[in-house]
DOKE-416616 format. One line per 10 residues: their letters; for each residue y, x, z negated of C-alpha. Coordinates in Angstrom, 1 decimal, always signed. Layout:
N
A) Y,X,Z ~ ...;
//
This chain:
273
MTISIVIIAR) +0.0,+0.0,+0.0 ~ +3.4,+1.4,+1.0 ~ +6.8,+1.2,-0.6 ~ +10.2,+1.2,+1.1 ~ +13.5,+1.6,-0.6 ~ +16.5,+0.0,+1.1 ~ +20.1,+1.0,+0.1 ~ +23.3,-0.4,+1.8 ~ +26.2,+1.9,+1.5 ~ +29.8,+1.8,+2.6;
NEEKRIGRTL) +32.0,+4.8,+1.9 ~ +29.8,+6.0,-0.9 ~ +30.0,+9.8,-0.3 ~ +31.0,+10.4,-3.9 ~ +28.0,+8.5,-5.4 ~ +25.1,+8.1,-3.1 ~ +23.9,+11.7,-3.6 ~ +23.5,+11.0,-7.3 ~ +21.5,+7.8,-6.6 ~ +19.2,+9.5,-4.1;
KTLQKQTLRP) +18.7,+12.4,-6.5 ~ +17.4,+10.0,-9.2 ~ +15.2,+8.4,-6.5 ~ +13.7,+11.8,-5.7 ~ +12.9,+12.3,-9.4 ~ +10.9,+9.1,-9.7 ~ +7.4,+9.3,-11.3 ~ +6.3,+7.3,-8.3 ~ +7.9,+8.3,-5.0 ~ +8.5,+5.8,-2.2;
DEVIVVDNAS) +7.0,+6.2,+1.2 ~ +10.4,+5.8,+2.9 ~ +14.0,+5.5,+2.1 ~ +16.3,+3.5,+4.4 ~ +20.0,+3.9,+4.0 ~ +22.2,+1.4,+5.8 ~ +25.5,+3.0,+6.8 ~ +27.7,-0.1,+6.6 ~ +30.5,+1.1,+8.8 ~ +31.4,+4.0,+6.6;
TDSTAEIARK) +34.3,+6.2,+7.5 ~ +33.3,+9.1,+5.2 ~ +30.2,+11.4,+5.0 ~ +27.9,+8.8,+3.5 ~ +25.4,+9.0,+6.3 ~ +25.4,+12.8,+6.5 ~ +24.7,+13.0,+2.7 ~ +21.9,+10.5,+3.0 ~ +20.2,+12.4,+5.8 ~ +20.3,+15.6,+3.7;
FGATVVYEPV) +18.3,+13.9,+1.1 ~ +15.7,+12.9,+3.7 ~ +16.6,+9.3,+4.1 ~ +16.4,+7.4,+7.3 ~ +19.9,+6.2,+8.2 ~ +20.5,+3.0,+10.2 ~ +23.9,+1.8,+11.2 ~ +25.3,-1.7,+10.7 ~ +28.9,-2.2,+11.9 ~ +29.4,-5.7,+10.4;
TIRGKAQNTG) +30.5,-5.4,+6.7 ~ +28.7,-8.4,+5.4 ~ +26.2,-7.6,+2.6 ~ +23.6,-10.2,+3.8 ~ +23.6,-8.8,+7.3 ~ +23.5,-5.2,+6.1 ~ +20.5,-6.0,+3.9 ~ +18.7,-7.5,+6.8 ~ +19.3,-4.5,+9.0 ~ +17.7,-2.2,+6.3;
ILASTGEFIG) +14.7,-4.5,+5.7 ~ +14.0,-4.8,+9.5 ~ +14.1,-1.0,+9.8 ~ +11.6,-0.7,+6.9 ~ +7.8,-0.7,+7.1 ~ +6.6,-1.0,+3.5 ~ +4.5,-3.8,+2.1 ~ +6.7,-3.6,-1.0 ~ +10.5,-3.3,-0.7 ~ +12.8,-2.0,-3.4;
LIGADYVLDR) +16.5,-2.8,-3.2 ~ +19.0,-0.7,-5.0 ~ +22.8,-0.1,-4.9 ~ +24.3,+3.1,-3.6 ~ +26.1,+3.7,-6.9 ~ +23.2,+3.3,-9.3 ~ +21.3,+5.8,-11.5 ~ +17.6,+5.0,-11.8 ~ +15.4,+5.7,-14.8 ~ +12.7,+8.0,-13.7;
NWLKILYQRV) +10.0,+5.3,-14.2 ~ +12.0,+2.5,-12.5 ~ +10.0,+2.4,-9.3 ~ +6.6,+2.9,-11.0 ~ +7.1,+0.1,-13.4 ~ +8.3,-2.4,-10.9 ~ +5.6,-1.5,-8.4 ~ +2.9,-1.8,-11.0 ~ +4.2,-5.2,-12.1 ~ +4.5,-6.7,-8.6;
SGDKGISGAS) +1.3,-5.1,-7.0 ~ -0.8,-5.8,-10.1 ~ -0.6,-9.6,-9.8 ~ -0.9,-11.3,-6.4 ~ +0.9,-14.3,-7.9 ~ +4.1,-12.3,-8.3 ~ +6.3,-11.9,-5.2 ~ +9.2,-10.1,-6.8 ~ +10.5,-8.5,-10.0 ~ +13.9,-7.6,-11.3;
ASILALNRDK) +14.8,-4.7,-13.6 ~ +17.2,-4.3,-16.5 ~ +20.7,-3.1,-15.9 ~ +22.6,-0.9,-18.4 ~ +26.1,+0.5,-18.3 ~ +26.2,+4.1,-17.1 ~ +29.6,+4.5,-18.8 ~ +28.7,+2.5,-22.0 ~ +30.8,+4.9,-24.1 ~ +33.8,+2.9,-22.7;
LLPYLMELAS) +34.7,-0.5,-24.3 ~ +34.7,-2.8,-21.3 ~ +31.5,-1.4,-19.6 ~ +29.8,-1.7,-23.0 ~ +30.9,-5.3,-23.3 ~ +29.6,-6.0,-19.7 ~ +26.3,-4.6,-20.7 ~ +26.1,-6.8,-23.8 ~ +27.2,-9.8,-21.6 ~ +24.4,-9.3,-19.1;
QPPRLGNAMM) +21.7,-11.8,-19.6 ~ +18.2,-11.4,-18.0 ~ +16.6,-12.3,-15.8 ~ +18.9,-11.0,-13.1 ~ +18.2,-11.4,-9.4 ~ +20.4,-8.6,-8.1 ~ +19.7,-6.3,-5.1 ~ +20.4,-3.2,-7.3 ~ +17.2,-3.8,-9.3 ~ +14.8,-5.8,-7.3;
MYRREPLFKA) +11.4,-5.3,-5.7 ~ +9.8,-7.8,-3.4 ~ +6.6,-8.1,-1.5 ~ +7.4,-8.0,+2.2 ~ +5.7,-11.3,+3.1 ~ +7.9,-13.7,+1.0 ~ +11.1,-12.0,+2.2 ~ +10.2,-12.7,+5.8 ~ +8.9,-16.2,+5.1 ~ +12.1,-17.0,+3.4;
GLYNPRLHNA) +14.1,-15.8,+6.4 ~ +15.6,-12.7,+4.8 ~ +19.2,-12.7,+3.6 ~ +21.9,-15.1,+4.7 ~ +23.9,-13.0,+7.1 ~ +27.1,-14.9,+6.4 ~ +27.3,-14.1,+2.7 ~ +29.5,-11.2,+1.5 ~ +28.3,-11.6,-2.1 ~ +25.6,-13.5,-4.0;
EDVELALRVL) +23.3,-13.0,-1.0 ~ +20.7,-11.7,-3.5 ~ +20.8,-14.8,-5.6 ~ +20.7,-17.1,-2.6 ~ +17.7,-15.4,-1.2 ~ +15.9,-15.4,-4.6 ~ +16.5,-19.1,-4.9 ~ +15.0,-19.7,-1.5 ~ +12.0,-17.6,-2.4 ~ +11.5,-19.5,-5.7;
NMGYRIVHEP) +11.9,-22.9,-3.9 ~ +9.1,-21.9,-1.6 ~ +6.8,-21.7,-4.6 ~ +6.8,-18.0,-5.0 ~ +7.1,-16.3,-8.4 ~ +9.8,-13.8,-9.5 ~ +9.6,-12.1,-12.9 ~ +11.9,-10.0,-15.0 ~ +10.6,-6.6,-16.0 ~ +12.7,-5.2,-18.9;
RAIVYHPYPE) +11.0,-1.8,-19.0 ~ +12.3,-1.0,-15.5 ~ +15.9,+0.2,-16.0 ~ +18.8,+1.1,-13.8 ~ +22.3,+2.3,-14.9 ~ +25.5,+1.1,-13.3 ~ +29.1,+2.4,-13.6 ~ +31.0,-0.7,-14.5 ~ +34.8,-0.9,-14.1 ~ +36.8,+0.3,-17.1;
KLSPILNRQF) +39.8,-2.0,-16.6 ~ +39.9,-5.7,-17.1 ~ +41.5,-6.7,-13.7 ~ +38.7,-5.5,-11.4 ~ +36.1,-7.1,-13.7 ~ +37.8,-10.5,-13.5 ~ +38.3,-10.1,-9.8 ~ +34.6,-9.4,-9.4 ~ +33.7,-12.4,-11.6 ~ +35.9,-14.6,-9.4;
EYGYWNMKAK) +34.0,-13.2,-6.3 ~ +30.7,-13.8,-7.9 ~ +31.6,-17.4,-8.8 ~ +32.9,-18.1,-5.3 ~ +29.9,-16.7,-3.4 ~ +27.4,-18.1,-5.9 ~ +28.8,-21.5,-5.2 ~ +28.6,-20.9,-1.5 ~ +25.0,-19.7,-1.9 ~ +24.0,-22.7,-4.0;
KGSGTLGRKD) +25.6,-25.2,-1.7 ~ +23.9,-23.6,+1.2 ~ +20.5,-23.6,-0.4 ~ +20.8,-27.0,-2.0 ~ +20.4,-25.7,-5.5 ~ +23.7,-26.8,-7.0 ~ +22.6,-28.4,-10.2 ~ +23.7,-30.1,-13.4 ~ +24.1,-26.8,-15.2 ~ +26.6,-25.6,-12.6;
WLIMIAFPFI) +28.7,-28.8,-12.9 ~ +28.6,-28.5,-16.7 ~ +30.0,-25.0,-16.5 ~ +32.8,-26.1,-14.2 ~ +33.7,-29.2,-16.2 ~ +33.3,-27.9,-19.7 ~ +34.8,-24.4,-19.2 ~ +37.9,-25.1,-21.4 ~ +35.6,-25.2,-24.4 ~ +33.5,-22.2,-23.4;
FLKHLPKIKT) +35.0,-20.1,-26.2 ~ +33.1,-22.2,-28.7 ~ +29.9,-21.6,-26.9 ~ +30.5,-17.8,-27.0 ~ +31.8,-17.7,-30.5 ~ +28.4,-16.9,-32.2 ~ +28.3,-13.7,-30.1 ~ +30.9,-12.3,-32.5 ~ +27.9,-11.1,-34.5 ~ +27.0,-8.8,-31.6;
HPLLPIFLTL) +30.5,-7.5,-31.1 ~ +33.9,-8.9,-32.4 ~ +35.4,-8.8,-29.0 ~ +32.4,-10.1,-27.0 ~ +33.4,-13.9,-27.3 ~ +36.8,-13.2,-25.9 ~ +35.4,-11.0,-23.1 ~ +32.8,-13.6,-22.2 ~ +35.4,-16.4,-22.2 ~ +37.7,-14.5,-19.8;
STYAYTIGMW) +34.8,-13.6,-17.6 ~ +33.6,-17.2,-17.5 ~ +37.1,-18.5,-16.7 ~ +37.3,-16.1,-13.7 ~ +33.8,-17.1,-12.6 ~ +34.5,-20.8,-12.9 ~ +37.7,-20.6,-11.0 ~ +35.8,-18.8,-8.3 ~ +33.2,-21.6,-8.3 ~ +35.8,-24.3,-7.9;
RGLTSEGTRY) +37.4,-22.3,-5.1 ~ +34.0,-22.0,-3.4 ~ +33.3,-25.7,-3.8 ~ +36.6,-26.9,-2.4 ~ +37.1,-24.3,+0.4 ~ +35.9,-24.8,+3.9 ~ +33.9,-22.0,+5.7 ~ +33.9,-18.5,+4.2 ~ +36.5,-16.0,+3.3 ~ +36.2,-12.6,+4.9;
REG) +35.9,-9.7,+2.5 ~ +35.2,-6.0,+3.1 ~ +32.2,-4.4,+1.5;
//
C-alpha cells in the first residue's frame, strides 16, 4: 500500500523547507510528495524540488482547485494532506496511516493541531480554543477511493474546502475519525486583527460550503441567532485561562458575521491564496 503527501503552496519559500524537512524525518516515509505550486512568484517550487518533491503547477489561486491538482497528480492508495507552513511530529504519518489502514471501515483520519508559537499569548489561546475533531487539510489522511467517489474538492471554494469535502464523504456513509496521537504544529498569528479576519473568512466559506452540500443545520442557525449571548456559553472556560472566554467570544462574533455574510451574499468573493 502506497502513501502520497499533497501540499499546496503559494509563496512559501520561507517556510516550506521546514515543513519538508520534518516530513523527511518521519518514522514512516511517504512513497511520494506532491507540492502544488499555486502561482508562486518566489522560489517555493525550487526549494520543494531540492527536497525531492514532485512539483506540479496550478495557476488558479483557489484552494479547492489546487488541492484537486495535487491529488490528481498523486498515485498513492492513502493521501496525506498538509499545509506548507506546518511542522510535523515525527510520528504524525505513521500514526495516521496505522489508524486508517488498520480498519477498512475508516476512510479518513484527522490529527491534533498545536500552536508552534505557543509561548505567545494569542497563539496559545487559539490552541486552547481548538476543539477536535478537526477536518482540516493540514492534518488529514484519506483513502483514495472515497475522495474520488465524493468528487474531490469543490474547485470554487477559497476556504473551508476541506470541511465541505469531509461533509460529503460523511454523507456518503464513510467514516472519518480523530486521532489525537498524531500531532502537527502550526504558527498561529500573534496579533488579534489577522485572527479575527481569518475567523470571518472561515465563517463565510463554511457557510458557502454547508449551503452547497445541503448540511446547514439547526446548530448553525442557533450560532447565528444566539451569538449575542455567546459569552455566557464560553464563561466556564475561564477555569482554563482567564482570557479564554473573551477570546472565544470575539472569535465567535467574527465567525458568525462571516456566516451571515456567506448566507446573504450571492455567488462567491474572490480571495487570493
